[in-house]
N, C-alpha and C positions, 0 to 999 in steps of 0.2 A: 771117330771121338778124341775130346776137345783134351788135347795136353797140358797141364798147369804149369807154366812158368814156376822155376826154380829159382829163387835169387839169391846171387854168393855172395859168402859171409863178407866178401869184402865190402856189398854195399849195406849192409847192415854197420860194419864196423866204420864208413864213411859219415851215416846217417849220424850213428852215434858221436861219432866226434863232433858234428854240428851240432846236434842239440848238447851237447858240452858248450863249445866255445861261446854259443848263444846264451846259457845260464850262465856262465862266468860272466860274459860282460852285462846280462840281464842283473842281477845280484846289486853289483854297486851300487846300480842307479836307480833300483826300488827303493833301498837304503837310503840314499840323496833324496829322493822324495819323501820317503814317508819321517824321515829326520828332519824336513821341512815343514809339518803342518801338524808336528808332535811339540805340546806344552812345554818350554825353553827349563821350568824348572826339570820336568820328568827327564828332558835331554841331555841333561848337566848330570845327570847321576847313573844312567842307563841306554846299555847300546839300543839301535833301532826294533833289533829284532826281539826284544823284550814290549814293545812298545802295543802289541794286545793283553798285557800282562801287568796286574796291578802291580803300584810300584813301593818300598818302606822309602822315606822321605825324613832326614831330622833336619827341620826348617827354624829360620831365628826369622822372629818379625817384630813390629812392634804395637804396641796395645794403641788405643787413642790417645790420644792429649788428655793431659788436665782440664782443659777447658769445657770439656765434653762430662766432667765427673759431675753425680747427682750424690744428693743427699735423703739417706735411708733411715733415719732414726737418730742415728747415733754417730753414723758411718757415712764415709763418703765413699761413693762405689761409683765405679769402672766399666762399666758391660760394651760385649761388644762380639764378633765372632773373626775366628782366623782367616778359617775357611774362605770367610765373604761368599755366602752364597755357592762356591762351588764343592764337588761331592766329595763326599775322602770322610776317615776315622780317624779322629787320635786316638792313639796309643799311652803313648807315655808324653810328658810335660816337665820343664822345669824352667827356676827364675834367672837360672845362673850361668855362666857358658862354661865352669868347670863340673857344674850336673847337668845335665840337659836333659836329661832321661830321669829324674829323679824319682819321681812324682805316676801313678797308674793317674789315667784319665778318671776324673771323674773325682778324686779326693781331691780333699784341700790343703794345701801348702801353705806352714804359718813363715811368712818372712819376718825380715827386722823390724822392729819400732814398733809391733803389737800388728802390720799390714798381714794381709792373705788373698794366695793366687786360687785360683779354681777352676778347670777346664775340662769339659763334658766334654766326650766322645764326638761329639758334633760339632764343636769346635769352639763353643760356644763360650766365654768365659768372663769373669767378676773377679776383679781387685775392690778389696775395700780395706780402708785407714782410716782409725781413728781422727787422724787429724786430714786437712787439707792436702790434697795432690797437689806440689807446685813443677814445674817448669814446663819447656817448649815441647818436649817429645813426649810421646810413650816409654810405657817400659817397654826394655827387650823383653821377649819372651820365647822362651826354645820348647818346640812341641818335634815329635817322633807320628808320622801319619801312614797309611795306609790310603794309597791316592789313584783309584780308577784310570785308565786309559784317557787322555785326554786330547785331541784331534782339534786346532785352532787355523785359525787363517791369519792371524795377528803376526805373523814372520811375512808373511807376504804384504800383509797392509806396512807393515814400516818400511818395508823397503820401497813397492811403489810410491807411498805418501812421503820420499826424502826427498829433497830439496833440489832441484837440477836435473833426477835422473829423467822426465821428460825430452829438455833441451840434449842429452846425451845421448839417450836413444834416435835421435835425429841425425845427432852429430858421426854417430855410429854408420849410418843408411849413407849418409854423406860419405864416406871412407869409402864402405866394402862397394857398394855398386859400379864407381867407378873404375875402383881396381881391382873389379872382379872384369869386366869390358874390356877395359883397355888392352891389358895382355891376351884374351882372347882375340882384340879384332890383330893385333901384330904376329901373334904367334898362327894364324891360321895363315895370313900370305907368307911370314917366312917358313912354315913345314909346307906348301904345297911346292917355293920354289926349289927347297928342299929333296923334296919328292918327285918330283916331276919336271923342272928345268936342269937343263945341261949345263954348267959354269964351269970354271978351273977351280979349284979348292973348296968343289960342296962336300967332302969326306972329309977333310981339316975341317968345316964347320961344325959335322954334323958331330963330330969326334968334339967339341971342343964343349958343343951343347951335353953333350954326354956329364964331361966332366964336370961343368958349373953344374949338375945334381948333386954332387958331393961337398959346395961349400959351403962352409957352415955361416947362418945368418949372421954369429956375431962376430964372426972373421972380420965378414965387408961393412957393419955396422958401421963404423968410427970413420973407416974413411970415404966411407959413400958422407955423411953426415957430415967432414969438415969439408969433404970439395963441395957440398953443396952450399953451405954457409959461407965459403970462398966466391962460389957465383954470386949468391945474396946479397954480399958484399961491396963487388962489384957493381952492379945494377942498382942496388940501392930501395932492393928488395927484404922483406920478411920473411927470415926461413921457416914462420909458423906460420905455411897453410899448410891449404888441403889440395896442392900443388904440388908439395916437397912429397909429400906419405902418401898421393897418387904415383907421383915416379919409381918412390923406394918400395912398395907394392908390385909394380911392375915391372921390375927390375930382377926382385927376389921371385916371380912367382912364372918367367917367361922361361929357364931353361925346362921343367917341368912340362910345360901344357906345351911351347915344340915342340919336344919329345916325344908326349902320346899323341899329338895330331901330326908329325910326319907321319909316324908307324902305324896311323889310320887311312891318312890319303895314301900312303904307299901301297898299300893294302886293294883301293879299289882297282874293279877292271881295265888294262890298260888301251879294250880295244872303246872304249868310252872315250878317253881321253882322245888318244888315234882318231878316231874319225871325227870328232869336236875340229880337230885343227885341220882333216882335211876340206870338212865343209867351208872352212877359213876362218875361224873362228880364234878369238886374239884368247892369249892368256890368261888376263883379266874374265875375259870373255868365261869363256873354261872352267875358275876359278870359280866365279858369282853364278853363273845357272849349272854349273854340274856339280862341283867338288863341295860347295859350300852343302847346298840341302841334303847329300847322302855323308856331311861331316859331324852331322846334327847330335849324333851317340857321344862320339868324340868330344864336340863343344859343351854337352851337357854334364859332363863326365869331371871336365875338367874345373867348368863354374862352381859344379858341387863342392869341389878341393879348394879352391881358392876364395868362394863365399866363406866356406867353414874356416878359414886358417885367418882371413882378414877381420871376420867377424868377430871371433877370439882370442883379437891378437894385440899386447898390452906391453909388449917392448918399444914396437916401432912405434908406435903410437904417441908415448910418451916420449920418447925422442922426437920426432917431428909435431908435433901439435904443443907436445907439454901438458902441462893440466889446471890451463885459465877457465876458466866456466864456459869458456865461448866456444873451445874448441875439443873440451876432455870425451873420450867416449865414454859407453856403456864401462868398457871394465875395469876405466880408469875410474869412472865415479863407484862404480861399487866396490872398489878399491880402498876408495876415502870414504864409504860408508863405513865399512866392516873396521877398518881404524878409529875412529868416532866412534865408534861400541862397544869397544873397550875388544875384552876375551868374548863378546857373546856371539860363539860360531856359526847359532843358527840363524844365521843373517846371509854366511854363507851358502848356505845349505837353501834358503831360497834365492838368491840373488842367481845362486847359479841355475834352475830353474826359466827365471824372469830370462837369463843370456839365451838358453837353447828353443826359445819357440821361433824365432824367423828361422834358423838354421835346419830348422826339423821342416817344417815348411818347403823352405826348398828343398829339403834333402828328398823328401816324402814326393813331392812336383816331380823331380827329375832321375827319382833315385830307377825307374825301370829304362834307363837308359845307358846309364853306373856300367853294368855288367857289360854290355854291349859294345859302347867304348873301352874302355880296360881294356878286353881281350883281343880288341878288333888289330889285325897286324900281326898279333903275338903268333899267332900261328898261318902254315899255308896249307 
């Protein structure tokens, strides 16, 4: 007789908790993506959760300029369409900001000096006047329209077409790749020494590494910058170089790197290390031929964290590189673009997804090593 296994209530609780956390983290990301592909006018008046429903908007537009007028009988007429070929239905309209919804679509509004305005539900409007229209700009039109959902890639085109974005993308890669590789190389040597080499003060060094994990970046940034500028002035070297930001990210990333790698390397079987020493292998040979290949999961897990942190960094990049076009990173360039666009925050939503393309590729390429690298050494 086959016995069916029953899952404990704790298993269902764990699964439900994981599902809840996934949903909580997915909803904001989905909302950000939906906002990035919505029409900016709809985005300004309704939340992303209404993206699939028709929205009612009160819109201010301008008629075609007077130079487009034609004469029909004894009337000077300006014709056009406020929807400009986009789907929608006009319900109310007006010609004054005091009464923007004074007339139903299809009716004729009498204006001053015998002028009239008629706006149809499909957006067609007709301005008529017994006298010739004058001025450079068209008359302001107010209307309320039911606009169906609109999705567009204009926000991405605007961001990708911004001047200097390609150079800032290259600058970010120039900063991030070395700032990820250098601390991994240094931390791997230090972690092996702290795990398997016997020397005085090793426990104190491990304690210092753990203590450095809690030092805020903002606390050490200004002293580090002053020291770097002092060294640069002494040797006549400009402080706005990639070397400076590489060293800064290396210093900020080393404590976590050494901590992760030391825990992993210390958990490797001691028999392998001792057998290699009996066979006459040096510490460098043991590290290069045995420890380093076996430590790849831990190296990959730290590479993910370091790459994500450096790629998304703005503070350190602005301090050590500034905002010159030759050195500004992608996050800085997108900040400048957002500032030049005023309050059009739809640019921010598209920019957010552009910045996560490379980190997503790195994460999905190395994510199978992430959990193994983090948990290794935590239990025996």
